[in-house]
C-alpha positions as CSV (number, residue, x, y, z in Angstrom):
1,X,116.1,-6.1,31.0
2,X,113.7,-2.9,32.1
3,X,111.0,-4.1,30.1
4,X,111.1,-7.4,31.7
5,X,111.2,-6.6,35.2
6,X,107.9,-4.1,34.4
7,X,106.4,-7.4,32.9
8,X,107.1,-9.3,36.2
9,X,106.2,-6.5,38.5
10,X,102.5,-6.5,36.3
11,X,102.0,-9.9,36.7
12,X,102.7,-9.8,40.7
13,X,100.4,-6.9,40.9
14,X,97.8,-9.4,39.1
15,X,98.3,-11.8,41.2
16,X,97.7,-9.9,44.4
17,X,94.3,-8.4,42.5
18,X,93.3,-11.9,41.9
19,X,94.4,-13.3,45.4
20,X,92.3,-10.4,47.0
21,X,89.3,-10.4,44.4
22,X,89.0,-14.0,45.4
23,X,89.2,-13.4,49.4
24,X,86.4,-10.2,49.1
25,X,84.4,-13.2,47.0
26,X,84.8,-15.5,50.2
27,X,83.6,-13.0,52.4
28,X,80.9,-11.7,50.5
29,X,79.6,-15.5,50.2
30,X,80.1,-16.3,53.8
31,X,78.2,-12.7,54.8
32,X,74.2,-14.0,54.3
33,X,75.3,-16.9,56.9
34,X,77.0,-14.9,59.3
35,X,74.3,-12.2,59.3
36,X,71.7,-14.6,59.9
37,X,72.3,-14.6,63.4
38,X,72.4,-10.7,63.7
39,X,69.4,-9.0,64.3
40,X,67.0,-6.9,62.5
41,X,67.1,-3.4,64.8
42,X,63.8,-1.7,64.5
43,X,64.2,1.8,65.7
44,X,61.8,4.0,67.7
45,X,61.4,7.2,69.8
46,X,58.1,7.4,71.5
47,X,56.8,9.1,74.4
48,X,57.2,6.7,77.6
49,X,56.7,10.1,79.9
50,X,54.7,13.2,80.4
51,X,51.2,14.1,79.8
52,X,51.3,12.3,76.3
53,X,52.5,9.0,77.5
54,X,49.3,6.9,78.6
55,X,48.0,6.4,74.8
56,X,52.0,6.3,73.5
57,X,52.9,3.7,75.9
58,X,50.1,1.6,74.5
59,X,51.3,2.1,70.8
60,X,55.0,0.6,72.3
61,X,53.3,-2.4,73.9
62,X,51.5,-2.6,70.3
63,X,55.1,-3.0,68.5
64,X,56.4,-5.3,71.2
65,X,54.0,-7.7,71.1
66,X,53.9,-7.9,67.5
67,X,57.9,-8.4,67.9
68,X,57.8,-11.1,70.3
69,X,55.1,-13.0,67.7
70,X,57.4,-12.5,65.1
71,X,60.2,-13.7,66.9
72,X,58.4,-16.8,68.2
73,X,57.7,-17.4,64.6
74,X,60.9,-17.5,63.5
75,X,61.7,-14.0,62.9
76,X,62.1,-12.2,59.8
77,X,64.4,-12.8,56.9
78,X,65.2,-15.8,59.0
79,X,67.1,-13.1,61.6
80,X,65.6,-12.1,65.0
81,X,64.0,-9.0,65.7
82,X,64.9,-6.3,68.4
83,X,63.4,-3.0,68.9
84,X,65.6,-0.3,70.0
85,X,63.5,2.5,71.6
86,X,63.9,6.1,73.5
87,X,61.7,8.4,75.4
88,X,61.6,11.4,73.3
89,X,59.6,13.1,76.4
90,X,56.8,14.4,73.6
91,X,59.3,16.6,72.4
92,X,59.9,17.2,69.2
93,X,63.4,18.7,69.4
94,X,64.4,15.4,71.3
95,X,62.3,13.3,68.6
96,X,64.1,15.1,66.1
97,X,68.1,14.2,67.8
98,X,66.2,10.5,68.7
99,X,65.8,9.9,64.7
100,X,69.1,11.2,63.9
101,X,70.5,8.8,66.1
102,X,68.6,5.9,64.9
103,X,69.4,6.4,61.7
104,X,73.1,7.2,61.9
105,X,74.6,6.0,65.4
106,X,72.4,3.3,65.9
107,X,72.1,2.2,62.4
108,X,69.2,0.5,62.8
109,X,67.1,-1.4,59.5
110,X,64.0,-0.1,60.2
111,X,62.0,2.5,61.8
112,X,58.6,2.8,63.5
113,X,57.2,6.5,64.0
114,X,56.6,8.1,67.4
115,X,53.1,8.8,68.6
116,X,51.2,11.9,68.0
117,X,51.0,14.2,64.8
118,X,53.6,16.9,65.7
119,X,56.4,14.6,66.6
120,X,56.0,12.9,63.0
121,X,55.9,15.9,61.5
122,X,58.8,16.9,63.5
123,X,60.9,13.8,62.1
124,X,59.7,13.2,58.8
125,X,62.4,15.1,56.9
126,X,64.9,13.5,58.6
127,X,63.5,10.2,58.2
128,X,63.0,11.3,54.3
129,X,66.0,12.2,53.7
130,X,67.8,9.3,54.5
131,X,65.4,7.4,52.4
132,X,63.9,5.2,55.5
133,X,60.4,4.0,55.1
134,X,58.3,4.5,58.1
135,X,54.7,3.6,59.0
136,X,53.6,6.5,60.6
137,X,50.7,6.3,63.5
138,X,50.0,9.9,62.7
139,X,46.5,10.8,61.7
140,X,46.9,14.5,59.8
141,X,47.6,13.8,56.1
142,X,50.4,16.8,55.5
143,X,53.5,14.6,56.0
144,X,52.0,11.9,53.4
145,X,50.6,12.6,49.8
146,X,54.1,12.9,48.1
147,X,55.8,15.2,50.5
148,X,57.4,12.7,52.2
149,X,57.6,9.8,49.7
150,X,59.1,7.5,52.5
151,X,56.1,7.7,55.1
152,X,53.4,5.3,54.7
153,X,50.0,6.5,56.8
154,X,49.0,3.2,59.2
155,X,45.9,5.0,60.9
156,X,43.2,6.6,60.0
157,X,42.9,10.4,58.8
158,X,42.1,12.7,61.0
159,X,39.3,14.2,59.2
160,X,37.4,10.9,59.4
161,X,37.4,10.3,63.3
162,X,34.5,12.0,64.3
163,X,32.2,11.3,61.5
164,X,30.5,8.2,64.0
165,X,29.7,10.8,66.4
166,X,28.4,13.2,64.4
167,X,26.4,10.7,62.1
168,X,25.0,9.8,65.4
169,X,24.1,13.3,66.3
170,X,21.9,13.5,63.1
171,X,20.5,10.4,63.3
172,X,19.0,12.0,67.1
173,X,17.9,15.2,64.8
174,X,20.5,17.6,66.8
175,X,20.9,20.7,64.9
176,X,23.6,22.7,66.5
177,X,27.4,22.3,67.9
178,X,30.0,23.5,70.1
179,X,33.6,23.2,69.1
180,X,36.3,23.1,71.5
181,X,39.5,23.1,69.4
182,X,43.4,22.4,71.3
183,X,45.7,24.6,69.5
184,X,48.1,21.5,67.9
185,X,47.9,20.1,64.7
186,X,46.1,16.9,64.9
187,X,43.2,18.8,66.9
188,X,43.3,21.1,64.3
189,X,42.8,19.3,61.8
190,X,40.5,16.9,63.3
191,X,37.9,20.4,64.5
192,X,37.8,20.6,60.4
193,X,36.8,17.7,59.7
194,X,34.4,18.2,62.2
195,X,33.3,21.1,60.9
196,X,32.7,19.6,57.4
197,X,30.7,16.6,58.2
198,X,28.5,18.5,60.8
199,X,27.6,20.8,57.4
200,X,26.9,17.8,55.5
201,X,24.6,16.7,58.0
202,X,22.6,19.7,58.4
203,X,24.1,20.5,62.1
204,X,25.5,24.2,62.4
205,X,28.7,25.3,64.2
206,X,27.5,27.8,66.9
207,X,30.5,28.5,68.9
208,X,34.3,27.6,67.8
209,X,37.3,28.7,69.9
210,X,41.0,27.5,70.3
211,X,43.0,27.1,73.3
212,X,46.8,26.6,74.2
213,X,47.5,22.9,74.7
214,X,49.2,24.3,78.1
215,X,45.7,25.3,79.5
216,X,44.8,23.8,82.4
217,X,41.2,26.0,83.6
218,X,38.5,25.4,81.0
219,X,35.8,27.4,83.2
220,X,35.6,30.5,81.0
221,X,35.8,28.3,77.8
222,X,32.9,25.9,78.5
223,X,30.6,28.9,79.8
224,X,30.8,30.3,76.4
225,X,30.5,27.3,74.4
226,X,27.6,26.9,76.7
227,X,26.0,30.5,75.6
228,X,24.1,29.2,72.7
229,X,22.5,26.1,74.1
230,X,24.2,24.1,71.8
231,X,23.1,19.8,71.3
232,X,26.4,18.9,70.9
233,X,29.7,20.0,72.9
234,X,32.8,18.0,70.9
235,X,36.4,18.2,71.8
236,X,38.9,18.7,69.5
237,X,41.6,16.9,72.3
238,X,43.7,14.6,73.7
239,X,43.3,13.5,77.4
240,X,44.1,15.7,80.0
241,X,42.2,18.7,78.1
242,X,39.0,16.4,77.8
243,X,39.0,15.6,81.3
244,X,39.4,19.2,82.2
245,X,36.6,20.4,80.1
246,X,34.3,17.4,81.8
247,X,35.1,18.6,85.0
248,X,34.4,22.1,84.2
249,X,30.9,21.0,82.4
250,X,29.9,19.1,86.1
251,X,31.3,22.1,88.2
252,X,28.9,24.5,86.0
253,X,25.9,21.8,85.1
254,X,26.2,22.5,81.2
255,X,23.5,21.1,79.7
256,X,24.5,19.7,76.4
257,X,22.4,16.5,75.0
258,X,25.9,15.4,74.1
259,X,29.6,15.5,75.1
260,X,31.8,14.1,72.5
261,X,35.8,14.0,72.4
262,X,38.4,12.8,70.7
263,X,41.6,10.9,72.1
264,X,40.5,11.5,75.6
265,X,37.6,9.1,76.5
266,X,39.5,5.9,74.6
267,X,41.8,6.1,77.8
268,X,41.0,4.1,80.5
269,X,42.4,6.9,83.0
270,X,39.9,9.0,81.5
271,X,37.2,7.3,83.8
272,X,39.5,6.9,86.4
273,X,40.1,10.6,86.7
274,X,36.7,11.8,86.3
275,X,34.6,8.9,87.9
276,X,30.8,9.4,87.0
277,X,31.2,12.8,85.3
278,X,32.6,10.4,82.7
279,X,29.6,8.8,82.3
280,X,27.5,8.9,79.2
281,X,30.4,11.1,77.7
282,X,31.1,9.9,73.8
283,X,34.5,9.4,72.5
284,X,35.6,8.2,68.8
285,X,38.3,5.1,68.7
286,X,39.2,2.9,65.4
287,X,39.2,0.3,67.0
288,X,37.4,-2.2,69.9
289,X,38.6,-5.6,71.1
290,X,35.2,-6.9,70.4
291,X,35.2,-6.2,66.9
292,X,35.2,-9.2,64.6
293,X,38.3,-8.4,62.7
294,X,40.9,-10.8,61.3
295,X,43.0,-13.1,64.4
296,X,41.4,-10.1,66.9
297,X,40.6,-12.8,69.6
298,X,44.0,-13.6,69.7
299,X,45.3,-10.6,69.5
300,X,43.5,-9.5,72.7
301,X,43.9,-12.7,74.8
302,X,47.7,-12.6,74.0
303,X,47.9,-8.3,74.5
304,X,46.0,-8.8,78.1
305,X,48.5,-12.2,79.0
306,X,51.2,-9.9,78.1
307,X,50.2,-6.5,79.9
308,X,47.5,-7.2,82.4
309,X,44.8,-4.8,80.3
310,X,42.6,-4.6,77.1
311,X,44.2,-3.2,74.1
312,X,43.0,0.2,72.9
313,X,42.8,1.6,69.5
314,X,46.7,2.4,70.1
315,X,47.7,-0.7,70.9
316,X,45.9,-2.6,67.9
317,X,47.1,-0.2,65.3
318,X,50.8,-0.4,66.2
319,X,50.6,-4.1,66.4
320,X,48.8,-4.3,62.9
321,X,51.4,-1.4,61.8
322,X,54.4,-3.6,62.2
323,X,52.4,-6.8,61.1
324,X,52.2,-5.3,57.8
325,X,55.8,-4.2,58.0
326,X,56.7,-7.1,58.2
327,X,54.8,-8.5,55.7
328,X,56.1,-6.4,53.0
329,X,59.9,-6.6,54.2
330,X,59.1,-10.7,53.8
331,X,57.6,-10.1,50.5
332,X,60.2,-8.0,48.7
333,X,62.9,-10.2,50.8
334,X,65.5,-7.9,51.7
335,X,65.7,-4.6,53.5
336,X,65.7,-2.6,50.4
337,X,64.1,0.6,51.9
338,X,62.4,1.5,48.7
339,X,61.3,-1.9,47.4
340,X,59.3,-2.0,51.2
341,X,57.8,1.7,50.3
342,X,56.5,0.4,47.0
343,X,55.6,-2.6,48.3
344,X,53.6,-0.8,51.4
345,X,51.8,1.0,48.7
346,X,50.4,-2.0,47.2
347,X,49.2,-3.7,50.5
348,X,45.7,-4.5,50.7
349,X,45.0,-6.6,54.1
350,X,43.0,-7.3,57.1
351,X,44.3,-6.8,60.2
352,X,43.1,-6.7,63.8
353,X,42.4,-3.0,63.2
354,X,40.4,-3.2,59.7
355,X,41.2,-2.8,56.2
356,X,44.8,-1.8,55.8
357,X,45.0,0.4,52.4
358,X,46.7,3.2,51.3
359,X,46.3,5.1,48.4
360,X,49.8,5.4,45.5
361,X,50.7,8.6,47.6
362,X,51.1,6.8,51.4
363,X,47.5,8.5,52.7
364,X,45.4,5.9,54.5
365,X,42.1,5.2,52.8
366,X,41.0,1.2,54.3
367,X,40.9,2.3,58.0
368,X,37.2,3.4,60.1
369,X,36.6,4.9,63.1
370,X,33.7,4.0,65.8
371,X,31.6,6.0,68.2
372,X,32.4,4.4,72.1
373,X,30.9,5.8,75.1
374,X,31.5,5.3,78.6
375,X,28.6,3.5,80.5
376,X,28.4,2.3,84.6
377,X,32.3,2.5,84.9
378,X,33.0,0.5,81.5
379,X,33.2,1.3,77.9
380,X,30.8,0.6,74.9
381,X,30.9,0.6,71.5
382,X,27.5,2.2,70.4
383,X,27.8,3.3,67.0
384,X,27.6,2.4,64.1
385,X,24.9,0.1,65.0
386,X,26.5,-3.1,63.3
387,X,29.3,-3.2,65.2
388,X,27.4,-1.4,68.6
389,X,28.0,-3.6,72.1
390,X,25.4,-1.2,73.3
391,X,22.7,1.3,72.8
392,X,23.7,5.1,73.4
393,X,22.6,6.8,76.3
394,X,21.4,9.8,74.6
395,X,20.3,12.7,75.5
396,X,22.7,13.0,78.3
397,X,21.5,12.3,81.7
398,X,20.9,15.7,84.3
399,X,24.2,16.0,86.3
400,X,23.7,13.8,89.7
């Protein structure tokens, strides 16, 4: 009798397991259809307030436009896309907390990078530990090259930023250079690239000095840089410090033949802040609205229609970055992070910002850089000649 009861209990348990298995199979079969109405959540923290916010807001707008266009075309994997965004205020510790929140609390499906190398370096361990792929708008290469294999560099390497400026100076026969460097990660690596390119072109660096990112008075530093009468003064800078250096140069009538800076001159705020002191100043850019790149005219129009201004390279690279990421997701056909990462490593694609391609460790090898110059209150692309919209004004005119 006991054996009969055991057999009946076992049979009853088997039937319950079968019913449960059937219910689970039904639920799993229904899941794809149910999830098709749920948005794919794309998360990022980016600097929307504070001194580093002007270029970062351009990046955010580039992402927003890309998301809007993808949704208008039917979404991604048949699902709408939505941005989950936070303001990191330019603070690395805040950025780390926000990316942890995006991954654990918000459970986003995809990640986009913050603005600026220091912030990307801060969040890289968190993102990589979670095995989340993240295309990064960070120009320094330390976070790539295999150190954080889920990070993909989606912009030109820092060391290549100032190449067109140094090339133009060499073409004009200039031989000496003073280098002013903000003491943060991106400017420091950019300065190394300037020194290397200058040496290759026969230009001697006669002065180099770093300064804190909190510096506001550049008078003494600019005077020291000018003591050796360099042909060129180059600043490895962001926006505020490039403006401060030019104010000091005008106030002290510094007569270098060429003034060139990273980041600052590419922003419209540079001219608004400096007025005629911005005239004839060179900057480097990774994109320009007049470039004959794939889809660029339509992108420029869409960006201007949506935001009421022309896109900078920060906007174009962010837009291209998300379009490339979306393309990798579509190719894989899922949100499998490792497969998406591998697809990005194999991507070779023309974008509005140029040709996107990375090496096997995720370092960008496709994108280029260009020299622009402020002329009469307008930015003009001046180098290389094949892409130029105007002839460079050089040497720098005497101060008015």
